[in-house]
N, C-alpha and C positions, 0 to 999 in steps of 0.2 A: 598266499592266505586267501581263504574264501571271501568273496566280496561281502561287505556289510549289508545286511538285509536278506542275504540268501538263506536257504534252509540247510541245515546240517543233515546230510543223508542218514547218518548213524544216530544222532540224537533226536532229530525231528524238531529242533528248536532254532530260533534265530541266533546267528553268530555276530559278534562285533569285534571291534578292535580291543585287545586286551589292555593295551596301554591306555585307551580312553576309558575303559572300565575301571582300571585301577585309580585313575585320577578322580573318578567320581565316587569312590568309596570313602567311608569315614576315615579320616586321616590324609586323604588325597586332596586335590585342588578344589573339589566342589562336590555337590550331591545332586542327584536327579530326583525331582519331586513331582508329585501330582496332587491337585487340589481335590478336596472332598468337601463340598459345601464351603463352610468357613474354615475347616481344617485343611492341612496339607500334609499328606504322608508321603515318605520316599517310596518310589516304585521299585518293585523287585527287578534287579538287573539279570536275574538267572536265565531269562529267556533270550538273552543277547550275548552270552559269553561262552567262549570255547571251554570245554572241560580241560582241567589240568591234570596231566598224567603225572603219577607218582612213581618213583622207582621203588623196588621192594623194601629198602631200608626206610624211606620216608612213609610208606604205607604202614609199616609195622610200627613206627613211632606214632603215627596218627591213631592207630587202633589202641595203643597203650595210653595215649592221652585221653581218649574217650573213656576207656575203662577206669582210669584213675579219678577223673573228675565225676563220672557217674556213680561211683561207689558209694559216696556219702548220700546221694539221692536215693539209692537202694535202701540204706539204713533208715532214712527218714520215713519212707513209705512202708517198709516192713514194720516198723513200730505202729504206725497208724493202722495198718491192716490187722495186726494181731489184736489191737484194742478193739477194732470193729468186729472181728471174728468171734471174740470171747467176751462181748460186751455184757451178755446176760450173766455169765459167771462173775465177771468183774463187779457188776451191779450188786449182786448178792453178797459179795465179799466186803465191799466198801460202802454200799449204800442200802442197808437192809430197810425194807418197807413193808407195809401191810399187804400190798398186792404186788403181783409179778409185774403188772404194767408200770407201777410207780418205780419200782426198783430199776427196771429197764430204761425208763425215761431219765432217771438220775444219771445212769450210766451213759446214755446217748447224749445228754446234755454236757457231761464232762467231756465226752468225745468232741463235742462241738466247741467247747471252751477253747481248745487248742487252736481253732481257726479264728476265734475272736481277736486274739492278739497278733496274728500274722501281719496285719497292716502295720503294726508298730515295728515289728521286725524288719519289714520291707523298707520303712522310712529310715530308721536309724542304721541298721546294718547294711542296707542298700547304699546309702550315702557313704558309708565307710568303704565299701568295696569299690565304688566308683572313684573314691579319692585315693585310697591306699593301694588297690590292686586286686585283681581276681583271686590270686593264689592265697594270699594272707586272709582274705575274707572267707574263703571256702574252708580254711583250717579253723577259723573261729566258729563258723556255724556247726561244724562237726563236733567241737568241744562242747558247745551249749546242748546240742542234740544228745550227746552222751550223758549229760547230767540228768536230763529228763527221762531217759531210758532206765538208767540205774535206779532212779527214785521210784518209778512205777513198778519195777521188777522186784525190788526188795522190801518195800514198806509192808508191815504186817497188816492184817485185816481189821475191820471194825470191832470184832469180838475181842481182839487183843489189846488194841490201843485207843479204842473208842473214837471220838470225834476227830482226833488227830489223823486217822487213816484217810478219810475222804479229803481232808485239807491238804495233806501232803501229796496225794494223787492229783488233786487239781493243780497244785503248784508245779508238779512234774509236767503236766499237760501244757501249762502256760509256758514253761521253759522250752518244751518241744515245739510248740507253736510259734514262739518268738524267733527261734532259729530257722524253722521251716518257712517263715515268711520271706526269707531271702535265698534259701537254699536252692529252690527250684529256679528262681530267677537267675541266680549266679551261675548255675550249671548251664542253662539255656544260653545265656550271653557268652560264656566261655566257649561253648561248642560252636556258636555262630561265628566267633572271632578266629577260630582255628580251622574253620571249614575251607575247603578248596572252592574256587570259583565254580558256580553252577551246581553245587551239591549242598548248599546250606540247609535245605529242607531235610535231606537225608541225615546230615550230621546232627541237627537239632533234634530229630525224631528220637535219637537215642537217650535223650533226657527222659522222655515218657517211657521209652523202652526199658530203662533200668528200673523204672517203678513196676513194670509188669513182671520183671524178673523177681522183684520183691513179693508181688502178689502170688506168683507161682510157688516161690520158696515158702512163703507163709502158709499157702493153701496145702502144699505137700506135707508140711509139719503138722498142721492142724488135722488134716485127714488121717495121718499115721497115728496121732495121739487119740483121736476119737475111736479108732478101730483097735488100738493096742491097750488102752486103759479103760477100766470100768467107768461108767458115767458118773458115779458118785465121786470117784477120785479125781476125775478130770475137772468136774465143777468145783471141787473143794480146793485143790492145789495144783492140778495138772496144767491149768492155763498159765501158770507162771513159767513153765519150761520154755515156751518160745521166747518170752521176754528175757530170760536168763541167756538163751542162745544169742539173742541180739546183743547183749552185754559182752559176750565172748568174741563177737565179730568186730567190736569197736577198735581194739588195738591193731588188727590187720588193716582196716580201712584207713586208720591214721597213718600207718607206715607207707601205704601206697599213695595216699593223697599228698603227703608232705614232699613227695618227689615231683609234684606238678611244677611246670615252668609257667612264668607269667606269659600272657598272650602277646605276640609281636604287635598286634594292633594297639593294645593299651600301652605297652612299653614305648612305642613310637611316638605317642602323643606328647607334645611339648607342655601342654598345660592340663593338669589334673584338678578339676574344680573342687573347692572346699565344700564341706557339708552345707554351709550357709548358702553358697551359690547353687548347690544342687536343689535344696529346698525351694529357693526362689524360682528356679527353672521349672520345677514340678508344678508349682502354683501357676506359673505362666501358661503351661501346657496342660491344664486340668482337663480340657476337652479330650485330649488323647487318652488320658487315664480313664475317663468315664467310658470312652469308646472301648477301651481294652477290657474293662470290667464286663460290659455287655457281651463282648465276643467270648470271653473266658467262661461265662456262666454255664453255657451248655456243656462245655468240657468237664467242669467240676461236678455238675449235677449228674451227668451220665456216668462219669467215672465212679463216683461213690455209690451210685445206685447198683452198678453191676459188680462192684468188688466189696467194699466194706459192709454194705447193707445186705448183700445176698445171703450170707449164712443166717443172719437174724430173720430175714424175710422167709427164707425157706423153712426154718424150724418153727418160728413163733406164729407166722401168718399162714403159711401153706401146710404146716404140720408134716413136713417131710423130715427124714432123719438128718442128724448133724453131719454124718459122713457124706450123704448125698448132696447137701447144700455146699459143703466144703469142696467136694469134687467138682461141682459146677463152677465154683469160683476159680479153682485151679485151671480148668478148661478155658475160662474167660481170660485169665492172665496169659495163657499160651496163645489164644486168639489175638489178643491185643498186641502181644510181642511180634506176631507174624505180620499183622496188617499195618502197624505204625511205620516201620521203615519204608515199606512199599508205597504208602500213601504220602510220606515225606518226599520220597524221590519222585512220585507222580507230580507233586506240587512244583517241583523244580522244572518239570517239563511243560506242564500246561498252565501253571499259575496257581496262586493260592485261592483266589476268589471263587473259581468254578467249584472247587471241592467244598468250600465253606457254604455256598448256597445249596449245592446238591444234597449234602448230608444233613444240613439243618432242615431242609424241606422234607427229606425222607423221615426224619425224626418227628416232625410235626404230624405227618400223615399216619405213621405206623406205631408209634410208642404206646399210645393208649389202647388201640385195638389189640396189639400183641399181648399186653399185660392182661386185658379183659379176657382173652382166649385162655391165657395160663390159669387165671384164678377160678375159671368156671369149673374145671375139673383138674386140680393140680397133680403133677406127676413129675418124676425125675426128668424124663425125656422132654416134656413140654417146657419145664424150667430151663433145661440145657439149650433147647432150640431158641427160646426167647432171649436168653442172656447172650448167646452167641450172635444173634441178630443185632442186639443193642451194642455188642462189642464192635461189630463191623461199622456201625454208624459212628460210635465214639471215635474209633481209630481214623476213619475217613475224614472226620471233621478236625480232630486234634492234630493229625499229621500235617495239616496246612496251617492251623491256627497258631501254634506255639511260634513257628519261625516267622509267621506274618507279624506277630506281636513284637519280636525283636527288631523287625524292619521298620515299624512305624513309630517307635520311641526314639527321641533324639539321642545321638550317640553319647553325648557327655553325661547323660543321666540314665543310661540304657539299663543298668541293673536295678537302680531305685525305682525307675518308672515302670519297667516291666513287673518287677516284684510287687509294687503297690497295686497295680491293676489286677494282677493274678491273685493277690492276697485278699483284696476286697471281694472278688468274685468267689473265692474259696470260702470266705466267711458265710456266704450264703449256700454255696453248693456243698461245702463240707458238712453243713447242718442237715443234709438230706436225710440221713437215718432218723434223726429226731423229728424232722418235719413230716416225713411220710408216716412215721409211727403214730404221730399225733393225728394226722389226716385220717388214717385208716380207723383209728379209735373213735374219732368224732363222727365220721360219715358212715362207717360200716362198709365202705367200698374198698375192697382189697386191691383194686386196680389203680389206686391213687398214685403210685409211683410213676405210672405212665403219664398221667395228667400233669404231674410236677415236671417231668422231663419234657413234655410237649410245650409247656409254657416257656421254659428255658430255650428251647430250640426256636420258638417264635421270636424271641428277643434276639437270638443270634442271627437269624435270617434277616430280620429288618436292618440289623447293624451291618452285616456284610453287604447288603443291597445298597445301603446309603453310602458306604465307604468305597464305592466303585471308582477306580482310577480313570481319569478322563484324558489328560494330555501331559506330556512330559516336559513342557516348556514353562510351567508355572513356577513361580518362586516358592520355596518351601519355608518351613519354620527354621528359625536360626536359634541356636543356643549361645547365649553370650556368658 
């Protein structure tokens, strides 16, 4: 065996004793931690572990497991993207108002409502998953998500059933938001627990990767409809077609997700804390949750800026065609899908913190100037260039951030703690379409999305800098 502390010539990272590594993992004899001020987070062991080689059968099973668990995450993001892409049409159907701005704001606010209840889903469903198991919890979130999708797809418009229409749509969004509060966390934790040593960043990146597949699929469908249907028909009823397609996908996703196996790490634990114990532990570790919120904020702001908000920004603010705006969004999804696994894998090699600091810093310096350059003389090419640049920044940061968050949350409350931090941040970041629509209207500055993103990046940079690991000998947080 290569001596401990030597460099692996093929991987370029430190190697260590696998037996020692296994003993220090959750469920082993101990954990390796590093203090951060008054906090203490577990250090990533990925830089000190030999890569585990899989035989073809094992590799195939891992791929199938990633596909099965990420499928529900695809549906969640697909629904959110469709609502964002067709927010103007949905606003006119369910929230008629005297002005286009008021109708759009009602629709954007309804989009944001789904994020407001995410923390509740994270707390209650997250505790359920940490207690009962990853597999059962992910099946429950899929069922709740399906109810919200069916509701929004099938409810008649305001002209047909009056005030009941917006009420039912809001209830559907609340149901979607409640389930989404833990879906992302549940998927991320599942992927982190089935990952082979030294590849956790790569595995967890497919949580975000599945979301990009949803962005691309929704973008392709929206682009096709905008080119094949007359504009009046698309605005009147054509926007329902993507939602109905989502309903048709639900049975397929349920069939493949129900074949999931419980993770070995969870099954091997002798004690699964009760919801009451989980709530007490989260209160005791509130500092980690707040730190997680600050780190996730840049991810959520940047993601919803370059995906859900892009069609509305392109059409309503830049006055580009709907097909051009949707085509840019489609390209953004493909860009994200390319960069996320690469950045996740890179974080396995050089560590999470260098990527967090680098890309947060780049966002601070370039987000607003890039947006100002775009709005000066808007065009399809300039919108594409700016969005692809922001996509690179988002993927570089998120590829390291999500796996880092699974590593700093105590193992016994991993799903609930991760989901709560992510959901609280998404409550702010998911409101990006509504926030920037309001800021542009009040200031008259069409580059405000860049300022909003730069602010989130500044918070992320400070948080990543403060949470610098220092030594591996300090005693860490313990969950009782």
